[in-house]
C-alpha positions as CSV (number, residue, x, y, z in Angstrom):
1,X,70.4,78.1,104.2
2,X,67.0,78.4,102.5
3,X,66.1,75.2,100.7
4,X,63.5,75.9,98.1
5,X,61.2,73.6,96.1
6,X,58.4,74.7,93.7
7,X,54.9,73.4,93.8
8,X,51.6,74.0,91.9
9,X,49.6,74.2,95.1
10,X,47.6,77.3,95.9
11,X,49.5,80.1,97.7
12,X,47.3,79.8,100.8
13,X,48.4,76.2,101.2
14,X,52.0,77.2,100.5
15,X,51.9,79.5,103.5
16,X,50.7,76.7,105.8
17,X,53.2,74.2,104.3
18,X,56.0,76.7,104.7
19,X,55.2,77.2,108.4
20,X,55.3,73.4,108.9
21,X,58.6,73.2,107.1
22,X,60.1,75.8,109.3
23,X,58.8,74.0,112.4
24,X,60.2,70.7,111.2
25,X,63.5,72.4,110.4
26,X,63.7,74.0,113.9
27,X,63.0,70.6,115.5
28,X,65.6,69.0,113.4
29,X,68.3,71.5,114.4
30,X,67.7,70.8,118.1
31,X,67.0,67.1,117.9
32,X,69.4,65.7,115.3
33,X,72.8,67.5,115.6
34,X,74.9,64.7,114.0
35,X,73.7,65.3,110.4
36,X,73.5,68.8,108.9
37,X,69.9,69.8,108.4
38,X,70.5,70.5,104.7
39,X,71.4,66.9,104.1
40,X,67.9,65.6,105.0
41,X,66.7,67.4,101.9
42,X,68.9,65.1,99.8
43,X,68.3,61.9,101.9
44,X,71.9,61.8,103.0
45,X,71.0,60.0,106.1
46,X,70.1,57.0,104.0
47,X,72.9,57.1,101.5
48,X,76.0,57.0,103.7
49,X,76.9,54.2,106.0
50,X,77.9,55.1,109.6
51,X,81.7,55.7,109.8
52,X,83.5,53.7,112.4
53,X,84.7,56.9,114.2
54,X,81.2,58.2,114.9
55,X,79.3,56.8,117.9
56,X,75.8,57.4,119.3
57,X,75.6,60.5,121.4
58,X,78.3,62.5,119.5
59,X,77.7,66.2,119.8
60,X,75.4,66.1,122.8
61,X,76.1,69.4,124.6
62,X,75.4,70.0,128.3
63,X,72.0,71.5,128.8
64,X,73.5,74.5,130.6
65,X,75.0,75.6,127.3
66,X,71.6,75.2,125.6
67,X,70.0,77.6,128.0
68,X,72.9,80.1,127.8
69,X,73.2,80.2,124.0
70,X,69.7,79.8,122.5
71,X,69.3,79.6,118.7
72,X,67.7,82.3,116.6
73,X,64.7,81.9,114.3
74,X,66.9,80.4,111.6
75,X,68.2,77.7,113.9
76,X,71.6,79.2,114.3
77,X,73.8,80.1,117.3
78,X,76.3,82.9,116.6
79,X,79.9,82.6,117.6
80,X,82.5,85.2,116.6
81,X,80.1,86.7,114.0
82,X,79.3,83.5,112.2
83,X,75.9,81.6,112.3
84,X,76.8,78.0,113.3
85,X,74.5,75.0,113.5
86,X,72.9,75.3,116.9
87,X,74.7,72.4,118.6
88,X,78.1,73.4,117.3
89,X,77.6,77.1,117.9
90,X,76.6,76.5,121.5
91,X,79.7,74.5,122.2
92,X,82.0,77.0,120.6
93,X,80.4,79.9,122.3
94,X,80.7,78.2,125.7
95,X,83.9,76.3,125.4
96,X,86.2,77.5,122.5
97,X,86.0,81.1,123.7
98,X,87.1,80.2,127.3
99,X,90.0,77.8,126.3
100,X,93.0,78.3,128.5
101,X,96.7,77.5,127.6
102,X,98.3,74.2,128.6
103,X,101.9,73.3,129.1
104,X,103.2,71.0,126.3
105,X,106.6,69.4,126.2
106,X,108.2,69.7,122.8
107,X,111.1,67.3,121.8
108,X,113.8,68.8,119.7
109,X,115.6,66.3,117.4
110,X,119.2,65.4,117.7
111,X,119.8,62.5,115.3
112,X,122.5,63.5,112.9
113,X,122.7,62.2,109.3
114,X,125.7,60.5,107.8
115,X,128.1,62.9,106.1
116,X,125.5,65.7,106.5
117,X,123.8,64.3,103.3
118,X,126.8,65.2,101.2
119,X,125.4,68.7,100.7
120,X,122.7,67.2,98.4
121,X,119.9,67.0,100.9
122,X,118.5,68.1,104.3
123,X,118.9,66.1,107.4
124,X,115.7,65.2,109.3
125,X,117.1,65.4,112.9
126,X,114.0,63.7,114.3
127,X,114.6,60.5,112.3
128,X,118.3,60.9,111.4
129,X,117.5,60.5,107.8
130,X,118.3,62.5,104.7
131,X,115.7,64.2,102.5
132,X,117.6,64.3,99.2
133,X,117.3,66.9,96.5
134,X,115.7,66.0,93.2
135,X,117.9,63.6,91.3
136,X,119.8,62.4,94.4
137,X,119.2,59.3,96.5
138,X,120.8,57.0,99.1
139,X,121.3,57.0,102.8
140,X,123.8,59.9,102.4
141,X,122.4,61.3,99.2
142,X,125.5,59.9,97.6
143,X,123.7,58.4,94.5
144,X,123.2,60.6,91.5
145,X,120.1,59.5,89.7
146,X,119.4,59.7,86.0
147,X,116.0,61.1,85.5
148,X,115.3,61.1,81.8
149,X,113.4,63.7,79.9
150,X,112.2,61.5,77.1
151,X,110.2,58.4,76.5
152,X,111.8,55.7,74.4
153,X,112.5,56.8,70.8
154,X,111.6,55.1,67.6
155,X,112.0,55.7,63.9
156,X,108.7,57.5,63.8
157,X,109.4,59.3,67.1
158,X,113.1,60.2,67.1
159,X,112.8,62.0,70.5
160,X,110.1,59.8,71.9
161,X,106.4,60.4,72.1
162,X,105.1,63.6,73.6
163,X,105.4,64.2,77.3
164,X,105.8,67.6,79.1
165,X,109.5,67.0,79.7
166,X,110.2,66.1,76.1
167,X,113.7,67.4,75.1
168,X,115.5,67.7,71.8
169,X,118.3,69.7,73.4
170,X,120.2,69.1,76.7
171,X,118.3,67.2,79.4
172,X,119.2,68.0,83.1
173,X,118.8,64.4,84.3
174,X,118.6,65.4,87.9
175,X,115.3,67.2,87.3
176,X,114.1,66.0,83.9
177,X,114.2,69.5,82.6
178,X,115.3,70.7,79.1
179,X,117.9,73.4,78.5
180,X,119.9,74.8,75.6
181,X,123.0,73.2,77.1
182,X,126.8,73.3,76.6
183,X,128.0,74.9,73.4
184,X,125.3,77.6,73.3
185,X,125.6,81.2,74.4
186,X,122.9,80.7,77.0
187,X,123.2,77.1,78.2
188,X,120.7,77.6,81.1
189,X,117.9,78.9,79.0
190,X,114.9,76.5,79.0
191,X,113.9,74.7,75.8
192,X,110.5,73.7,77.1
193,X,107.9,71.7,75.1
194,X,107.0,73.3,71.7
195,X,110.1,75.5,71.8
196,X,112.4,72.7,70.5
197,X,110.1,71.4,67.7
198,X,108.9,72.5,64.3
199,X,105.8,74.6,64.1
200,X,103.0,73.7,61.7
201,X,101.5,76.9,60.3
202,X,97.7,77.1,60.1
203,X,96.0,76.5,56.7
204,X,93.2,79.0,57.6
205,X,93.6,82.4,59.1
206,X,91.7,81.6,62.3
207,X,93.2,78.2,62.9
208,X,95.8,77.8,65.6
209,X,99.5,76.9,65.1
210,X,100.3,73.2,65.8
211,X,103.5,71.5,66.9
212,X,105.1,68.7,65.0
213,X,106.4,66.6,67.9
214,X,108.1,64.2,65.5
215,X,110.5,66.9,64.1
216,X,113.0,68.8,66.3
217,X,113.7,72.3,65.2
218,X,117.4,73.0,64.6
219,X,116.8,76.7,64.3
220,X,116.5,77.1,68.1
221,X,120.3,76.8,68.0
222,X,121.0,79.1,65.1
223,X,123.3,82.0,65.2
224,X,121.8,83.4,61.9
225,X,120.0,86.6,62.9
226,X,117.6,86.3,60.0
227,X,116.1,83.0,61.4
228,X,114.0,82.8,64.6
229,X,116.5,81.4,67.1
230,X,116.5,81.0,70.9
231,X,119.6,79.5,72.5
232,X,122.0,82.1,71.1
233,X,119.7,85.1,71.0
234,X,121.0,88.1,72.9
235,X,118.1,89.6,74.9
236,X,119.2,93.2,74.1
237,X,119.3,92.5,70.4
238,X,115.9,90.8,70.6
239,X,114.2,93.6,72.6
240,X,115.5,96.1,70.0
241,X,114.3,93.9,67.1
242,X,117.8,93.4,65.7
243,X,117.3,89.6,65.6
244,X,114.4,87.2,65.3
245,X,113.5,84.7,68.0
246,X,111.1,81.8,68.1
247,X,107.8,83.0,69.7
248,X,106.9,79.5,70.9
249,X,109.9,79.6,73.3
250,X,109.4,81.1,76.7
251,X,110.5,81.1,80.3
252,X,108.3,78.4,81.9
253,X,110.6,77.2,84.7
254,X,110.4,78.7,88.1
255,X,113.3,81.0,89.3
256,X,113.8,82.7,85.9
257,X,112.3,85.9,84.7
258,X,112.2,88.0,81.5
259,X,111.2,87.1,77.9
260,X,114.6,85.4,77.5
261,X,114.9,84.1,81.1
262,X,117.8,86.5,81.6
263,X,117.0,87.3,85.3
264,X,117.3,84.9,88.2
265,X,114.6,85.4,90.8
266,X,113.3,83.8,94.0
267,X,111.6,80.4,93.5
268,X,108.4,79.4,95.2
269,X,108.9,77.3,98.4
270,X,106.7,76.4,101.3
271,X,106.8,79.5,103.6
272,X,109.9,80.6,101.6
273,X,112.0,78.4,104.0
274,X,110.9,80.4,107.1
275,X,114.0,82.6,106.9
276,X,116.2,79.6,107.8
277,X,117.2,78.5,104.3
278,X,117.4,79.0,100.6
279,X,114.7,78.0,98.1
280,X,116.2,75.7,95.5
281,X,113.6,75.5,92.7
282,X,110.9,74.5,95.2
283,X,113.0,72.5,97.7
284,X,114.2,74.3,100.8
285,X,117.9,73.9,101.4
286,X,118.0,74.6,105.1
287,X,120.6,76.4,107.2
288,X,122.6,74.3,109.5
289,X,120.5,72.6,112.2
290,X,117.1,73.5,110.8
291,X,115.0,71.0,108.8
292,X,111.5,70.3,107.5
293,X,109.9,71.1,104.2
294,X,110.0,74.8,105.2
295,X,113.1,74.8,107.5
296,X,110.8,75.5,110.4
297,X,111.8,72.6,112.6
298,X,114.7,73.2,115.1
299,X,117.2,70.7,116.2
300,X,119.8,70.6,119.0
301,X,122.2,72.2,116.6
302,X,120.0,75.2,115.8
303,X,118.1,75.9,119.0
304,X,121.1,77.9,120.5
305,X,120.3,80.5,117.8
306,X,116.7,80.9,118.9
307,X,113.3,79.1,118.6
308,X,111.0,79.5,115.7
309,X,108.1,81.8,116.2
310,X,105.5,79.0,116.2
311,X,107.1,77.4,119.3
312,X,107.1,80.7,121.3
313,X,106.6,81.7,124.0
314,X,108.7,78.8,125.5
315,X,109.2,78.0,129.1
316,X,111.9,76.1,131.0
317,X,114.5,76.3,128.2
318,X,117.7,74.3,129.0
319,X,121.1,75.8,129.1
320,X,121.7,76.8,125.5
321,X,125.5,77.3,125.8
322,X,126.4,73.6,125.5
323,X,123.5,72.3,123.4
324,X,125.3,72.2,120.1
325,X,127.6,69.5,121.3
326,X,124.9,67.5,123.0
327,X,123.5,64.2,121.7
328,X,120.6,64.1,124.1
329,X,117.1,65.3,123.1
330,X,116.3,68.8,124.2
331,X,112.9,69.2,125.9
332,X,111.2,72.5,125.7
333,X,108.0,73.3,127.6
334,X,105.8,75.7,125.7
335,X,102.4,77.2,126.4
336,X,99.9,76.3,123.8
337,X,96.1,76.0,123.1
338,X,94.4,72.9,121.7
339,X,93.9,71.5,119.2
340,X,97.5,70.5,118.6
341,X,98.5,69.3,115.2
342,X,101.5,67.2,114.4
343,X,102.7,67.6,110.7
344,X,104.5,64.7,109.1
345,X,107.9,65.5,107.5
346,X,107.4,63.2,104.6
347,X,110.1,61.8,102.2
348,X,110.9,64.4,99.6
349,X,109.3,62.4,96.7
350,X,105.9,63.1,98.3
351,X,106.2,66.9,98.4
352,X,109.5,68.7,97.8
353,X,110.4,66.8,94.7
354,X,107.0,67.6,93.2
355,X,107.7,71.3,93.8
356,X,111.3,71.3,92.7
357,X,110.6,69.4,89.5
358,X,107.8,71.6,88.3
359,X,107.9,72.2,84.5
360,X,105.6,75.2,84.7
361,X,106.2,77.8,87.4
362,X,102.4,78.3,88.0
363,X,101.9,74.6,88.9
364,X,101.0,73.7,92.5
365,X,101.8,77.1,94.0
366,X,99.7,80.2,94.7
367,X,102.5,82.7,94.1
368,X,105.7,83.4,92.1
369,X,108.2,86.2,92.1
370,X,108.9,88.9,89.6
371,X,112.3,90.4,88.6
372,X,112.5,92.4,91.8
373,X,111.5,89.4,93.9
374,X,108.1,90.9,94.7
375,X,105.1,88.6,95.1
376,X,102.8,87.8,92.2
377,X,99.7,86.0,93.4
378,X,98.4,83.4,90.9
379,X,94.9,82.3,90.0
380,X,95.8,78.7,90.7
381,X,92.4,77.4,92.0
382,X,94.2,74.6,93.8
383,X,96.4,76.9,95.8
384,X,94.3,76.4,98.9
385,X,96.3,73.2,99.7
386,X,99.6,75.2,99.9
387,X,97.9,78.1,101.8
388,X,96.5,75.8,104.5
389,X,99.8,73.9,104.7
390,X,101.8,77.0,105.3
391,X,99.4,78.3,107.9
392,X,99.6,75.0,109.9
393,X,103.4,74.9,109.7
394,X,103.6,78.5,111.1
395,X,100.8,78.1,113.7
396,X,101.2,77.9,117.5
397,X,98.7,75.0,117.2
398,X,101.5,72.9,115.7
399,X,103.4,70.5,117.9
400,X,106.5,68.3,117.5
401,X,105.3,66.0,120.2
402,X,103.2,63.3,118.5
403,X,102.1,61.9,121.9
404,X,100.5,65.3,122.8
405,X,99.0,65.9,119.3
406,X,95.3,65.9,118.8
407,X,95.5,65.6,115.0
408,X,98.1,64.4,112.5
409,X,98.3,66.3,109.2
410,X,99.5,64.3,106.2
411,X,100.8,66.8,103.6
412,X,100.5,64.8,100.4
413,X,100.0,67.3,97.6
414,X,97.4,66.2,95.0
415,X,97.4,69.7,93.6
416,X,100.9,68.8,92.3
417,X,100.4,65.2,91.6
418,X,97.5,65.7,89.2
419,X,99.0,68.6,87.3
420,X,102.3,66.8,87.0
421,X,101.1,63.3,86.2
422,X,102.2,63.7,82.5
423,X,105.3,65.8,83.4
424,X,108.1,63.2,83.0
425,X,108.7,59.5,82.5
426,X,109.8,58.9,86.1
427,X,106.4,60.1,87.4
428,X,104.4,57.7,85.3
429,X,102.8,54.6,86.8
430,X,102.0,51.7,84.4
431,X,99.2,50.5,86.6
432,X,97.3,53.9,86.8
433,X,95.5,53.3,83.5
434,X,96.6,56.8,82.4
435,X,94.0,58.2,84.9
436,X,95.2,61.2,87.0
437,X,92.7,60.1,89.6
438,X,94.2,56.6,89.9
439,X,97.7,58.1,89.8
440,X,96.9,60.3,92.8
441,X,95.3,57.4,94.7
442,X,98.5,55.4,94.4
443,X,100.6,58.2,95.7
444,X,98.4,58.7,98.7
445,X,98.4,55.0,99.3
446,X,102.2,55.0,99.3
447,X,102.2,57.9,101.7
448,X,99.9,55.9,104.0
449,X,102.3,53.0,103.8
450,X,105.2,55.2,104.9
451,X,103.6,56.8,107.9
452,X,101.9,53.5,109.0
453,X,105.3,51.7,108.9
454,X,107.6,54.4,110.2
455,X,105.5,56.1,112.9
456,X,103.4,54.8,115.8
457,X,100.6,57.2,115.5
458,X,98.4,55.8,112.7
459,X,97.9,52.4,114.3
460,X,96.8,53.9,117.6
461,X,93.5,55.1,116.1
462,X,93.4,53.4,112.7
463,X,94.0,56.9,111.3
464,X,90.9,58.5,112.7
465,X,92.8,61.5,114.1
466,X,94.7,62.0,110.7
467,X,93.8,64.7,108.2
468,X,94.3,64.5,104.4
469,X,93.7,67.2,101.9
470,X,92.2,66.3,98.4
471,X,92.1,69.6,96.6
472,X,91.3,68.4,93.1
473,X,87.9,68.7,91.2
474,X,86.2,65.7,92.8
475,X,87.9,65.8,96.2
476,X,88.4,62.5,98.1
477,X,86.3,60.4,95.6
478,X,89.6,58.7,94.7
479,X,91.0,58.3,98.2
480,X,92.5,54.9,98.8
481,X,90.4,52.6,101.0
482,X,93.2,52.4,103.6
483,X,92.8,56.0,104.7
484,X,89.0,56.4,104.7
485,X,88.8,56.5,108.5
486,X,90.6,59.8,108.4
487,X,89.2,63.3,108.1
488,X,89.2,64.5,104.5
489,X,89.6,68.1,103.6
490,X,88.1,68.8,100.1
491,X,86.4,71.4,97.9
492,X,83.8,68.9,96.7
493,X,81.4,67.6,99.3
494,X,79.6,65.1,97.2
495,X,77.6,62.8,99.5
496,X,76.8,60.5,96.6
497,X,73.1,60.6,97.6
498,X,72.1,61.7,94.1
499,X,75.3,61.9,92.0
500,X,76.7,58.4,92.7
501,X,79.4,58.2,90.1
502,X,82.2,60.4,88.8
503,X,80.8,63.8,87.8
504,X,83.7,65.1,85.8
505,X,83.5,65.4,82.0
506,X,87.3,65.0,81.7
507,X,88.1,61.4,81.2
508,X,91.6,61.4,82.9
509,X,90.0,62.5,86.2
510,X,87.2,60.0,86.1
511,X,87.4,57.7,89.1
512,X,84.7,55.2,88.0
513,X,87.4,53.1,86.4
514,X,89.6,52.7,89.5
515,X,89.6,49.1,90.6
516,X,87.3,48.5,93.6
517,X,90.1,46.7,95.5
518,X,92.2,49.9,95.4
519,X,89.5,52.6,96.1
520,X,87.0,50.6,98.2
521,X,83.3,51.6,98.2
522,X,83.3,54.8,100.2
523,X,81.4,57.9,99.3
524,X,83.2,61.0,98.1
525,X,82.4,62.9,101.3
526,X,81.1,62.0,104.7
527,X,79.7,65.0,106.5
528,X,80.1,63.4,109.9
529,X,83.9,63.3,109.7
530,X,85.0,65.4,106.7
531,X,85.1,69.1,105.9
532,X,84.7,71.2,102.8
533,X,87.2,74.1,102.7
534,X,87.0,77.2,100.4
535,X,89.0,77.2,97.3
536,X,92.0,79.6,96.9
537,X,91.2,83.2,95.7
538,X,94.1,85.6,95.2
539,X,93.9,88.9,97.1
540,X,92.4,91.6,94.9
541,X,93.5,94.9,96.3
542,X,91.0,96.9,94.3
543,X,88.0,94.8,95.4
544,X,89.2,95.0,99.0
545,X,89.8,98.8,98.8
546,X,86.3,99.3,97.3
547,X,84.9,97.0,100.0
548,X,82.7,95.2,97.5
549,X,81.6,92.7,100.1
550,X,80.0,95.6,102.1
551,X,77.9,97.0,99.3
552,X,74.3,97.5,100.5
553,X,71.1,96.2,99.2
554,X,70.2,99.5,97.5
555,X,73.4,99.3,95.4
556,X,72.6,95.7,94.2
557,X,70.3,96.0,91.2
558,X,70.7,92.7,89.5
559,X,68.5,90.0,91.0
560,X,70.5,87.0,89.9
561,X,74.0,86.7,88.3
562,X,76.0,83.9,86.9
563,X,79.0,84.2,84.6
564,X,80.9,81.1,83.3
565,X,81.1,78.3,80.8
566,X,77.6,77.3,79.7
567,X,78.4,74.2,77.6
568,X,78.2,73.2,74.0
569,X,75.3,75.5,72.9
570,X,77.5,78.6,73.4
571,X,80.7,79.9,71.7
572,X,83.8,78.4,73.2
573,X,81.7,76.3,75.5
574,X,82.8,72.9,76.8
575,X,81.6,70.4,74.2
576,X,80.7,67.6,76.6
577,X,77.0,67.3,77.5
578,X,78.0,65.9,80.9
579,X,80.0,69.0,81.8
580,X,78.6,70.5,85.0
581,X,76.3,67.4,85.1
582,X,74.2,69.4,82.7
583,X,73.2,72.0,85.4
584,X,74.8,75.1,83.8
585,X,73.2,74.1,80.5
586,X,69.7,73.9,82.1
587,X,70.2,77.3,83.7
588,X,71.2,78.9,80.4
589,X,68.3,77.3,78.6
590,X,65.9,79.0,80.9
591,X,67.6,82.3,81.7
592,X,70.5,82.8,79.3
593,X,71.0,86.6,78.8
594,X,73.5,86.2,76.0
595,X,72.6,84.6,72.6
596,X,73.8,81.0,72.1
597,X,75.3,79.8,68.8
598,X,71.8,79.8,67.2
599,X,71.1,83.4,68.4
600,X,68.6,82.3,71.0
601,X,68.2,83.7,74.5
602,X,66.9,81.7,77.5
603,X,63.2,80.9,77.5
604,X,62.6,83.1,80.6
605,X,65.3,85.7,80.1
606,X,64.5,88.9,81.9
607,X,66.1,92.3,82.4
608,X,67.6,92.0,85.9
609,X,68.9,88.5,85.5
610,X,72.3,87.8,84.0
611,X,73.4,84.3,82.9
612,X,76.2,84.7,80.4
613,X,79.4,83.1,79.2
614,X,81.1,86.4,78.2
615,X,84.2,87.1,80.3
616,X,84.4,90.6,81.6
617,X,87.0,92.7,83.4
618,X,84.2,93.9,85.6
619,X,83.4,90.5,87.0
620,X,83.8,91.4,90.6
621,X,82.0,94.6,90.2
622,X,79.0,92.8,88.6
623,X,79.0,90.2,91.4
624,X,78.9,93.1,93.9
625,X,76.0,94.7,92.0
626,X,73.9,91.5,92.4
627,X,71.7,90.3,95.2
628,X,71.9,86.6,94.4
629,X,74.8,84.8,92.6
630,X,74.7,81.3,91.2
631,X,76.9,78.5,92.6
632,X,77.0,75.7,90.1
633,X,79.5,72.9,89.5
634,X,82.1,72.6,86.7
635,X,84.2,69.5,86.4
636,X,83.5,68.9,90.1
637,X,83.7,72.0,92.2
638,X,84.0,75.6,90.9
639,X,85.1,78.8,92.7
640,X,81.7,80.4,92.5
641,X,80.9,80.1,96.2
642,X,84.0,82.0,97.1
643,X,83.4,84.6,94.4
644,X,79.9,85.2,95.8
645,X,81.0,85.5,99.4
646,X,84.0,87.7,98.7
647,X,81.8,90.2,96.9
648,X,79.0,90.1,99.4
649,X,76.4,88.3,97.2
650,X,74.0,85.8,98.6
651,X,75.0,82.4,97.2
652,X,72.3,80.4,95.3
653,X,73.4,76.8,95.3
654,X,72.3,74.4,92.6
655,X,73.9,71.0,93.1
656,X,71.9,68.3,94.9
657,X,73.6,66.4,97.6
658,X,76.9,68.2,97.2
659,X,78.0,70.3,100.2
660,X,79.8,73.7,100.0
661,X,82.5,75.0,102.4
662,X,81.6,74.4,106.1
663,X,78.0,73.4,105.2
664,X,78.0,70.7,107.8
665,X,79.2,73.2,110.4
666,X,77.7,76.6,109.6
667,X,74.0,77.3,109.4
668,X,73.5,78.0,105.7
669,X,69.9,79.0,106.2
670,X,71.3,82.3,107.5
671,X,73.1,83.4,104.4
672,X,72.5,81.2,101.4
673,X,69.7,79.7,99.3
674,X,69.7,76.1,97.9
675,X,67.6,75.3,94.8
676,X,66.9,71.8,93.6
677,X,68.2,71.0,90.2
678,X,64.7,70.0,89.0
679,X,63.5,73.5,90.2
680,X,65.8,75.5,87.9
681,X,62.8,76.6,85.8
682,X,61.3,78.1,89.0
683,X,64.5,79.8,90.1
684,X,63.5,83.5,89.6
685,X,60.0,83.0,91.0
686,X,61.5,81.5,94.1
687,X,64.1,84.3,94.5
688,X,61.4,87.0,94.1
689,X,59.4,85.3,96.8
690,X,62.1,86.0,99.4
691,X,61.0,89.1,101.3
692,X,63.3,92.1,101.8
693,X,63.7,91.5,105.5
694,X,65.1,88.0,104.8
695,X,67.3,89.4,102.0
696,X,68.8,92.0,104.3
697,X,69.4,89.4,107.0
698,X,71.3,87.1,104.6
699,X,73.3,90.0,103.1
700,X,74.3,91.1,106.6
701,X,75.5,87.6,107.5
702,X,77.5,87.4,104.2
703,X,79.2,90.7,105.2
704,X,80.0,89.3,108.6
705,X,81.5,86.0,107.5
706,X,83.1,86.6,104.0
707,X,86.6,86.4,105.4
708,X,86.0,82.8,106.5
709,X,86.2,82.1,102.7
710,X,89.5,84.0,102.4
711,X,93.0,82.7,103.2
712,X,94.1,85.8,105.0
713,X,96.4,84.1,107.4
714,X,98.6,82.6,104.7
715,X,98.6,85.9,102.7
716,X,99.7,87.9,105.8
717,X,102.5,85.4,106.3
718,X,103.8,86.4,102.9
719,X,103.2,90.0,103.6
720,X,105.5,89.8,106.7
721,X,108.2,88.1,104.5
722,X,107.9,90.9,101.9
723,X,108.1,93.6,104.6
724,X,111.5,92.3,105.6
725,X,112.7,92.7,102.0
726,X,111.1,96.0,100.9
727,X,110.5,99.3,102.6
728,X,107.4,99.9,100.5
729,X,104.5,97.6,100.8
730,X,102.7,96.2,97.8
731,X,99.0,97.2,97.3
732,X,97.7,93.8,98.1
733,X,99.7,93.7,101.4
734,X,98.5,97.2,102.4
735,X,94.8,96.4,101.8
736,X,94.8,92.9,103.4
737,X,96.6,94.3,106.4
738,X,93.8,96.8,106.8
739,X,91.1,94.2,107.0
740,X,89.3,93.7,110.3
741,X,91.0,90.9,112.3
742,X,88.0,88.6,112.1
743,X,88.2,84.8,111.5
744,X,89.4,83.6,108.1
745,X,89.7,80.1,106.6
746,X,92.4,79.0,109.0
747,X,90.7,80.2,112.1
748,X,87.5,78.5,111.1
749,X,89.4,75.3,110.4
750,X,90.9,75.4,113.9
751,X,87.5,76.0,115.4
752,X,86.0,73.0,113.6
753,X,88.9,70.8,114.7
754,X,88.4,72.0,118.3
755,X,84.7,71.2,118.3
756,X,85.3,67.8,116.7
757,X,88.1,67.0,119.2
758,X,85.8,67.2,122.2
759,X,82.6,65.9,120.6
760,X,83.8,62.5,119.3
761,X,83.2,60.1,122.2
762,X,86.0,57.8,121.1
763,X,88.5,60.6,121.9
764,X,87.5,61.0,125.5
765,X,89.7,58.2,126.8
766,X,92.7,59.8,125.1
767,X,91.8,63.3,126.3
768,X,91.4,62.3,129.9
769,X,95.1,61.6,129.9
770,X,96.0,65.1,128.7
771,X,95.7,68.6,130.0
772,X,92.8,70.0,128.0
773,X,92.4,73.5,129.4
774,X,88.6,73.0,129.4
775,X,86.0,72.7,132.2
776,X,84.0,69.5,132.6
777,X,81.0,71.0,130.9
778,X,83.0,71.1,127.6
779,X,85.4,68.3,127.8
780,X,83.1,65.3,128.0
781,X,79.9,64.3,126.3
782,X,76.8,64.2,128.6
């Protein structure tokens, strides 16, 4: 990545200085492999204490690899089309490519649950414990819980103060969801939020309608066709305008479709229960013998019917004829490649309940289903957490044998926790100070307590081989101190070398107020152990069909492009001065191409530079018509890096000390430009100073690696499920299936894990006891 800084020195001196900088950068790439070269620009080496799981000598690769895989003039070594940092690229090119399969013994669970969980849960055959459906509890799921919809009432608040689950109708106390209820024509029709309360009409034409949360609306139950009703409104009469209906009422809950929720459809579940169960509002109700959050884990009682695809091809299978009556663990030897990942099957309150209890169908998930059960991909930015989770669960890199595992994935879902923190009374925590960040920290800490107490794996390494995903705006900034040894997957790589405090302008996500004894004093991101992953972007069949990422330099006429919220100076802009840490505002003040509220353009606005807040249906087309595209923060991370890469535009990163996806692994000099925040006024001059040869080189690299910013694996898993249901493929499935089979997000993630596995010295003692499939040149540090 090109790191640019302006100066007022003569151009002749700049040429000499530039040569020196390139020399220093090249020396740095070869001599200091532990820290990414881009971090020296921010002083990251001084701002982060050495983590306990990084020792001197990490990443030292055998000299034979150095000679075999030299770096290019940008300091990169190419592996599978991607420019990696030299030390990493050498190891991958010499070792990852030649990895052989190893024989792994998988243990199939056999511990039955009492009374088969009474039909109100799924048995975990590994532990012999029930995972109960939402609203049920107990060793046998025999207890029916009462999960209220409403907060305590008062004379002023007859239904209780506002909360998402607020209900003036019938509360389903197993899920804290509101329905029309008994006595109405459509008892299962939702009465969600504003639907059940009086509407305050605007006093001025342009003002919005408001909801009077203190006054329930009895008209939702009316049978009078002249009044806007809901619970007794016949859909056919409403569609033909024979009756009125309340427009504030809609079909928010998952599993229902139509303006009046008249059609039941497939709900969103992890991997749609892998073909071995039924999706029950987000919780997989598994077929007999299968278990796990996606019903992908076999037991003695299901293995006679076949093995799941992620365990194949198996070897040395036992006699399957008498397995169903056996109480002895089944051992299956399977051929696999490292790294191997063990996925914890957590208690339902940490994952399945969050999905099953969603009050808004778009929460947490990256897809829903229409009235024909066809996939609708969502624009849920936090959908990467679900996409990666599904890929891991369905991957041959997964193992059921914790003793053979190289990594342990902890599937706590902050993408659900934060969006649902105000959903219902039972989710609230009095000690969380009404902060969503603190709320999430407490859930992750409780998850840690569970795995540390119930499993032997955490204490073996103090969690250093464990992986946690923090998908929210500021990533792992609010990770509890107990888990900081682990690897953090985030979208926000803030090293805290410049921006040392919470950067969000939204108070409920601010982590500055979390007590130090809960959070500790760790940075948000440590590049020596953590990884930034791309955000979720839905498959766009038109953009893929047009191959926007492949558009050549000649067809890119805009020099620089940025489209997004520009802050309080612009119409509909965020009102907080601290939004985007003021970076977007500075960019707009210099180069704004659309007038602000006072009718002013940016001080340096120019014809082939676009900096605007105006939304456009041609957004992807405009990105693909640009050479350079701005990557700037919002409330933490934004999706602009992914937008740039997926449309073949060179990313221009303006966020000091905050890393982008894979930036501590890939060589960003080869395909991106980084500008200091203080150099925003010099942005266009710097970009014009990059010669055409360099531009073509970077564009070519963007074209080669764009799929590493796309969750193709997870999308194709869904395509396969849809193909089993429909003879005709959806456009997104057709176009994604046509893509070149190059490495995507999941493949890149596995490659990073593989490199880290053999280049952390503390792991060597563990690996020496395992079959690695690697030669000595790769499997031990020199």
